[in-house]
C-alpha positions as semicolon CSV with decimal commas, in nm:
position;residue;x (nm);y (nm);z (nm)
1;M;-1,791;2,934;1,298
2;M;-1,816;2,576;1,402
3;K;-1,782;2,476;1,027
4;K;-1,455;2,654;1,015
5;I;-1,303;2,508;1,320
6;L;-1,386;2,154;1,222
7;I;-1,207;2,214;0,862
8;S;-0,932;2,383;1,024
9;S;-0,896;2,078;1,273
10;L;-0,922;1,840;0,979
11;V;-0,649;1,989;0,788
12;L;-0,418;2,031;1,098
13;F;-0,488;1,678;1,181
14;L;-0,406;1,560;0,814
15;I;-0,053;1,797;0,817
16;V;0,027;1,595;1,152
17;L;-0,020;1,232;0,946
18;G;0,227;1,404;0,684
19;L;-0,071;1,408;0,435
20;F;0,039;1,795;0,286
21;W;-0,091;1,697;-0,046
22;L;-0,432;1,599;0,122
23;S;-0,465;1,893;0,339
24;G;-0,379;2,110;0,041
25;A;-0,625;1,948;-0,200
26;I;-0,932;1,991;0,064
27;L;-0,840;2,359;0,097
28;L;-0,813;2,400;-0,309
29;F;-1,186;2,227;-0,318
30;I;-1,303;2,469;-0,038
31;V;-1,182;2,763;-0,219
32;A;-1,316;2,667;-0,559
33;Y;-1,628;2,595;-0,414
34;N;-1,662;2,947;-0,253
35;I;-1,556;3,102;-0,578
36;V;-1,822;2,933;-0,792
37;S;-2,100;2,970;-0,508
38;Y;-2,008;3,333;-0,515
39;Y;-2,025;3,397;-0,900
40;I;-2,360;3,177;-0,913
41;K;-2,521;3,415;-0,658
42;L;-2,461;3,712;-0,880
43;I;-2,671;3,541;-1,139
44;K;-3,028;3,744;-1,161
45;H;-3,209;3,512;-1,380
46;S;-3,346;3,249;-1,141
47;F;-3,389;2,944;-1,417
48;L;-3,057;3,029;-1,530
49;K;-2,907;3,027;-1,135
50;K;-3,084;2,676;-1,069
51;I;-2,955;2,532;-1,372
52;T;-2,606;2,664;-1,310
53;K;-2,610;2,546;-0,968
54;C;-2,751;2,186;-1,057
55;I;-2,430;2,192;-1,296
56;A;-2,201;2,280;-1,043
57;V;-2,321;2,064;-0,767
58;F;-2,277;1,760;-1,008
59;L;-1,939;1,851;-1,122
60;F;-1,829;1,906;-0,757
61;L;-1,982;1,553;-0,651
62;S;-1,820;1,388;-0,962
63;T;-1,499;1,534;-0,866
64;S;-1,531;1,433;-0,528
65;L;-1,629;1,069;-0,599
66;I;-1,320;1,049;-0,855
67;F;-1,067;1,213;-0,593
68;T;-1,183;0,987;-0,315
69;K;-1,193;0,646;-0,518
70;L;-0,855;0,763;-0,685
71;L;-0,655;0,875;-0,393
72;V;-0,835;0,792;-0,071
73;F;-1,036;0,464;-0,047
74;D;-1,188;0,218;-0,278
75;L;-1,423;-0,116;-0,247
76;F;-1,280;-0,445;-0,394
77;R;-1,430;-0,808;-0,381
78;I;-1,215;-1,089;-0,310
79;P;-1,207;-1,316;-0,618
80;S;-1,045;-1,619;-0,485
81;S;-0,970;-1,857;-0,192
82;S;-0,603;-1,771;-0,181
83;M;-0,629;-1,574;0,152
84;E;-0,844;-1,821;0,324
85;N;-0,889;-1,796;0,655
86;L;-0,862;-1,434;0,668
87;L;-1,055;-1,329;0,368
88;Y;-1,309;-1,529;0,165
89;P;-1,413;-1,519;-0,197
90;G;-1,721;-1,249;-0,231
91;D;-1,581;-1,034;0,071
92;V;-1,583;-0,670;-0,017
93;I;-1,318;-0,493;0,143
94;V;-1,230;-0,140;0,224
95;V;-0,896;-0,051;0,055
96;N;-0,699;0,255;0,227
97;K;-0,485;0,410;0,002
98;L;-0,350;0,663;0,229
99;K;-0,145;0,392;0,424
100;Y;0,132;0,363;0,157
101;G;0,026;0,677;-0,042
102;P;-0,186;0,678;-0,334
103;K;-0,049;0,595;-0,664
104;L;-0,116;0,878;-0,951
105;P;-0,271;0,763;-1,265
106;C;-0,051;0,616;-1,537
107;S;-0,317;0,622;-1,804
108;P;-0,678;0,761;-1,810
109;F;-0,778;0,409;-1,787
110;D;-0,695;0,420;-1,412
111;I;-0,920;0,725;-1,341
112;P;-1,300;0,632;-1,238
113;L;-1,577;0,758;-1,439
114;V;-1,338;0,920;-1,702
115;N;-1,204;0,575;-1,800
116;L;-1,550;0,497;-1,946
117;A;-1,508;0,755;-2,238
118;F;-1,187;0,584;-2,299
119;Y;-1,312;0,229;-2,309
120;R;-1,537;0,311;-2,593
121;N;-1,249;0,464;-2,777
122;K;-1,094;0,190;-3,007
123;N;-0,787;0,386;-3,059
124;A;-0,758;0,449;-2,680
125;L;-0,826;0,080;-2,595
126;S;-0,544;-0,049;-2,826
127;K;-0,325;0,138;-2,548
128;I;-0,488;0,017;-2,216
129;K;-0,142;-0,163;-2,150
130;D;0,072;0,109;-2,210
131;N;0,192;0,397;-1,938
132;W;0,074;0,729;-2,069
133;W;0,253;0,907;-1,797
134;N;0,542;0,817;-1,570
135;Y;0,505;0,625;-1,233
136;N;0,457;0,837;-0,932
137;R;0,300;0,786;-0,608
138;L;0,197;1,069;-0,344
139;G;0,297;1,058;0,012
140;G;0,166;0,785;0,295
141;T;0,116;0,773;0,650
142;T;0,329;0,443;0,712
143;N;0,551;0,207;0,498
144;I;0,486;-0,138;0,380
145;E;0,600;-0,399;0,655
146;R;0,622;-0,775;0,651
147;G;0,290;-0,933;0,725
148;D;0,070;-0,649;0,578
149;V;-0,234;-0,748;0,347
150;F;-0,281;-0,520;0,036
151;V;-0,449;-0,506;-0,292
152;F;-0,255;-0,497;-0,612
153;S;-0,274;-0,541;-0,999
154;L;-0,122;-0,842;-1,129
155;D;-0,118;-0,758;-1,492
156;L;-0,076;-0,454;-1,717
157;S;-0,454;-0,425;-1,846
158;R;-0,539;-0,279;-1,497
159;K;-0,849;-0,513;-1,478
160;Y;-0,725;-0,783;-1,273
161;F;-0,670;-0,708;-0,872
162;V;-0,571;-0,966;-0,617
163;V;-0,492;-0,949;-0,237
164;K;-0,213;-1,128;-0,093
165;R;0,017;-1,095;0,223
166;C;0,361;-0,934;0,201
167;V;0,628;-1,155;0,348
168;G;0,937;-1,011;0,190
169;L;1,044;-0,655;0,151
170;P;1,312;-0,470;-0,105
171;G;1,661;-0,605;-0,034
172;D;1,543;-0,899;0,180
173;T;1,682;-1,245;0,116
174;I;1,375;-1,485;0,131
175;M;1,406;-1,875;0,149
176;I;1,123;-2,114;0,192
177;V;1,228;-2,431;0,413
178;K;0,963;-2,716;0,473
179;G;0,692;-2,454;0,414
180;E;0,839;-2,187;0,657
181;V;0,920;-1,844;0,527
182;Y;1,263;-1,715;0,645
183;A;1,343;-1,331;0,561
184;N;1,724;-1,266;0,604
185;S;1,792;-1,607;0,785
186;K;1,523;-1,511;1,038
187;L;1,203;-1,710;1,103
188;Y;0,898;-1,518;0,956
189;N;0,621;-1,563;1,233
190;S;0,319;-1,662;1,010
191;P;-0,025;-1,550;1,142
192;E;-0,261;-1,807;1,277
193;T;-0,483;-1,755;0,931
194;V;-0,215;-1,934;0,743
195;K;-0,349;-2,260;0,617
196;N;-0,113;-2,549;0,508
197;S;-0,187;-2,913;0,410
198;C;-0,138;-3,125;0,734
199;S;-0,160;-3,521;0,769
200;F;-0,255;-3,655;1,125
201;K;-0,430;-3,913;1,299
202;L;-0,782;-3,916;1,384
203;K;-0,853;-4,008;1,786
204;D;-1,231;-3,952;1,761
205;K;-1,403;-3,911;1,403
206;K;-1,763;-3,828;1,537
207;K;-1,604;-3,573;1,790
208;F;-1,389;-3,418;1,506
209;F;-1,654;-3,391;1,252
210;T;-1,881;-3,242;1,536
211;I;-1,627;-2,971;1,585
212;I;-1,552;-2,859;1,262
213;D;-1,939;-2,844;1,176
214;S;-1,971;-2,653;1,493
215;L;-1,690;-2,409;1,416
216;K;-1,786;-2,403;1,036
217;I;-1,447;-2,511;0,958
218;E;-1,410;-2,616;0,600
219;E;-1,212;-2,920;0,507
220;N;-1,140;-3,160;0,240
221;L;-1,046;-3,463;0,431
222;I;-0,843;-3,722;0,224
223;Y;-0,779;-4,082;0,381
224;E;-0,452;-4,257;0,347
225;N;-0,640;-4,549;0,288
226;D;-1,017;-4,702;0,383
227;S;-0,927;-4,882;0,686
228;S;-0,652;-4,596;0,787
229;N;-0,744;-4,338;1,078
230;R;-0,469;-4,113;0,922
231;A;-0,577;-3,839;0,697
232;S;-0,458;-3,524;0,556
233;A;-0,633;-3,178;0,529
234;M;-0,590;-2,791;0,469
235;F;-0,614;-2,615;0,845
236;S;-0,456;-2,312;0,977
237;K;-0,262;-2,305;1,278
238;H;-0,556;-2,184;1,494
239;E;-0,781;-2,479;1,378
240;L;-0,540;-2,726;1,444
241;Q;-0,503;-2,590;1,797
242;I;-0,857;-2,618;1,847
243;L;-0,874;-2,978;1,743
244;Q;-0,574;-3,074;1,949
245;K;-0,731;-2,904;2,241
246;M;-1,058;-3,079;2,188
247;N;-0,841;-3,424;2,183
248;C;-0,972;-3,525;1,840
249;I;-0,613;-3,570;1,655
250;D;-0,254;-3,617;1,729
251;S;0,080;-3,703;1,539
252;I;0,024;-3,380;1,313
253;K;0,271;-3,344;1,054
254;K;0,311;-3,077;0,779
255;N;0,294;-3,198;0,421
256;V;0,583;-3,070;0,207
257;D;0,605;-3,050;-0,160
258;F;0,844;-3,246;-0,360
259;F;0,961;-3,147;-0,712
260;K;0,729;-3,257;-0,987
261;D;0,699;-3,150;-1,329
262;S;0,399;-2,955;-1,293
263;Q;0,575;-2,725;-1,053
264;E;0,820;-2,597;-1,338
265;E;0,595;-2,310;-1,352
266;L;0,748;-2,166;-1,066
267;I;1,024;-1,906;-1,036
268;K;1,355;-2,062;-1,087
269;T;1,729;-2,001;-1,164
270;A;1,932;-2,200;-1,395
271;H;2,010;-2,466;-1,153
272;S;1,723;-2,475;-0,929
273;S;1,487;-2,756;-0,876
274;W;1,248;-2,546;-0,615
275;T;0,880;-2,648;-0,509
276;L;0,600;-2,451;-0,317
277;D;0,764;-2,548;-0,002
278;E;1,136;-2,573;-0,080
279;M;1,255;-2,252;-0,236
280;G;1,569;-1,996;-0,244
281;P;1,768;-1,798;-0,119
282;L;1,589;-1,513;-0,332
283;L;1,732;-1,160;-0,331
284;I;1,412;-0,919;-0,384
285;P;1,504;-0,616;-0,586
286;K;1,577;-0,287;-0,415
287;R;1,555;0,061;-0,603
288;G;1,936;0,136;-0,700
289;M;2,046;-0,242;-0,603
290;E;2,305;-0,386;-0,873
291;I;2,323;-0,724;-0,984
292;N;2,563;-0,931;-1,189
293;L;2,410;-1,072;-1,497
294;N;2,485;-1,423;-1,522
295;P;2,245;-1,755;-1,623
296;D;2,073;-1,756;-1,254
297;T;1,998;-1,377;-1,227
298;F;1,884;-1,355;-1,607
299;L;1,627;-1,618;-1,554
300;L;1,524;-1,510;-1,206
301;Y;1,452;-1,135;-1,284
302;K;1,405;-1,157;-1,661
303;K;1,031;-1,125;-1,648
304;I;1,063;-0,829;-1,428
305;L;1,326;-0,628;-1,624
306;S;1,110;-0,667;-1,928
307;L;0,768;-0,579;-1,782
308;F;0,827;-0,331;-1,523
309;E;1,188;-0,206;-1,561
310;N;1,130;-0,161;-1,945
311;A;1,503;-0,321;-1,997
312;I;1,487;-0,581;-2,277
313;I;1,803;-0,772;-2,200
314;T;1,902;-1,054;-2,451
315;Q;2,169;-1,344;-2,398
316;Q;2,395;-1,437;-2,716
317;N;2,679;-1,703;-2,615
318;G;2,700;-1,622;-2,265
319;N;2,690;-1,266;-2,305
320;Y;2,401;-1,001;-2,237
321;F;2,290;-0,706;-2,409
322;M;2,071;-0,404;-2,377
323;N;1,964;-0,165;-2,651
324;G;2,255;-0,301;-2,859
325;K;2,495;-0,262;-2,603
326;K;2,706;-0,539;-2,429
327;V;2,633;-0,496;-2,016
328;D;2,721;-0,735;-1,745
329;K;2,560;-0,549;-1,464
330;Y;2,179;-0,396;-1,411
331;K;2,064;-0,131;-1,162
332;F;1,705;-0,182;-1,062
333;K;1,483;0,134;-1,100
334;L;1,156;0,016;-0,836
335;N;1,132;-0,164;-0,533
336;Y;0,999;-0,510;-0,532
337;Y;0,785;-0,720;-0,308
338;F;0,748;-1,104;-0,205
339;M;0,370;-1,198;-0,175
340;M;0,213;-1,498;-0,087
341;G;-0,122;-1,602;-0,010
342;D;-0,240;-1,748;0,340
343;N;-0,400;-2,063;0,188
344;R;-0,060;-2,177;0,098
345;K;-0,137;-2,468;-0,125
346;G;-0,456;-2,289;-0,287
347;T;-0,293;-1,968;-0,412
348;S;-0,100;-1,853;-0,723
349;D;0,157;-1,582;-0,537
350;S;0,524;-1,464;-0,577
351;R;0,637;-1,836;-0,573
352;S;0,522;-1,866;-0,938
353;W;0,467;-1,521;-1,109
354;G;0,770;-1,344;-0,926
355;F;0,854;-1,010;-0,730
356;L;0,567;-0,770;-0,707
357;P;0,668;-0,411;-0,833
358;E;0,585;-0,102;-0,585
359;S;0,404;0,042;-0,918
360;N;0,115;-0,201;-0,885
361;I;0,031;-0,171;-0,528
362;V;-0,344;-0,010;-0,497
363;G;-0,358;0,023;-0,101
364;K;-0,374;-0,188;0,245
365;V;-0,697;-0,384;0,311
366;Q;-0,856;-0,172;0,603
367;C;-1,146;-0,389;0,689
368;V;-1,407;-0,632;0,553
369;L;-1,743;-0,443;0,488
370;F;-1,950;-0,743;0,376
371;S;-1,864;-1,110;0,452
372;G;-1,901;-1,346;0,151
373;K;-1,864;-1,631;0,386
374;N;-2,172;-1,542;0,615
375;N;-2,344;-1,325;0,380
376;K;-2,369;-1,020;0,595
377;I;-2,228;-0,674;0,660
C-alpha cells in the first residue's frame, strides 16, 4: 500500500512539473515489470525460473541506466579552465536534463551502452557525424535564461562536450563594449565569478601575496617593469573586492584587447575588426527569423547555415544560391544561443566559434559532485 502511495505521489509531482512524458514512462516501466514478474512466477522449473529472473533483472537495470543517462541526468568532467572561478578542470558535475527537456537521440551513437556496438562497426562509424533521425526534444521544467550554465556538444562527432555560460538568447542583439556584455542595449550583470585581465598598483606586496595564498587565489602576475609597482593579472570581481578591502591594491583598470592578426579567428562580418572585448552588434538567430543575405550576414552565419541548418548557400558575383536557385533571404529553422566562458581571456567561446544551436544542448549544470581543485567530494 505504501509503495503505491509513493508511486502515485511521484507521478502526480512529475505531472505538476509538466513532465508528462516522464510520468508516463515510469508507469509503463512499472506495468512492464509487473507483467514480466507475473509470467516468471508461472515457470515451474526452478533453475529456468532463476535464469529467467536474472536475465529480466539485468535487462530492467540496463534499461533504467540507459533511460536515466539519456533523459534524466548524467555526469561530466570539466575539461578546461574556461569557467574558473565557478568550475575548475577536473570537476565532476551533475547535469540535469529535465530542466530544458532531454534531447532525443539523433543517432545510435547518442545512446549509452547501445553505442558500444556501433563503435565497433566500421560501416556505422563512418556515419558518426550524420543524424540518423531528426532532432527532437522532450518537454522540460523551465526555459533557458541569460546567466544559465549548461553542457553542450561543440562538434558533430558527439565526443567533445564543454561548459559555458549563456549571455544571449534567440532573437537578442549582443554587443561587447570594453569587455562588458550588453543584451538588447541593456548591460548584462556578469556574476562575481567572471574573471578578466586587470592592471593595478600594488600598495603592499607582502600583504598582497599573503592574502592570495591564504585564499588560494591563483594568479599570473605580470609586472610592467622590474622597478614598477604596477602589474596585471586575471582576477574575478569578488577577488578584486577582497584585495581592495584589505588595502593591497588600487588604481584598478580592466585591460581591453585591441585588434591583432591572431584575433582574425574571431567571428566577423565583411567590414568588422572585432576583438574579444569589442564586438557587435550581433543578432542571434531565432527559429522563424528571416535575414537578408548580404556580405555581412553571409560571412557571419555561413558556418551555422551549413553545419546545423543543412543549408548550403554559395555566393557568386554578389548573388546567393541555394540548391541551384537564386535566393536573397533565409529563414532559420533552429534557435541559437551566445555562450561565453567566465574566464574571459582563457576561453574559446561564441566569440570565436559562433552561435550555439539548441540541438547541441545537453542539460543544465545542477551541482559539483567532485571538486578537481580541492580533490574532494
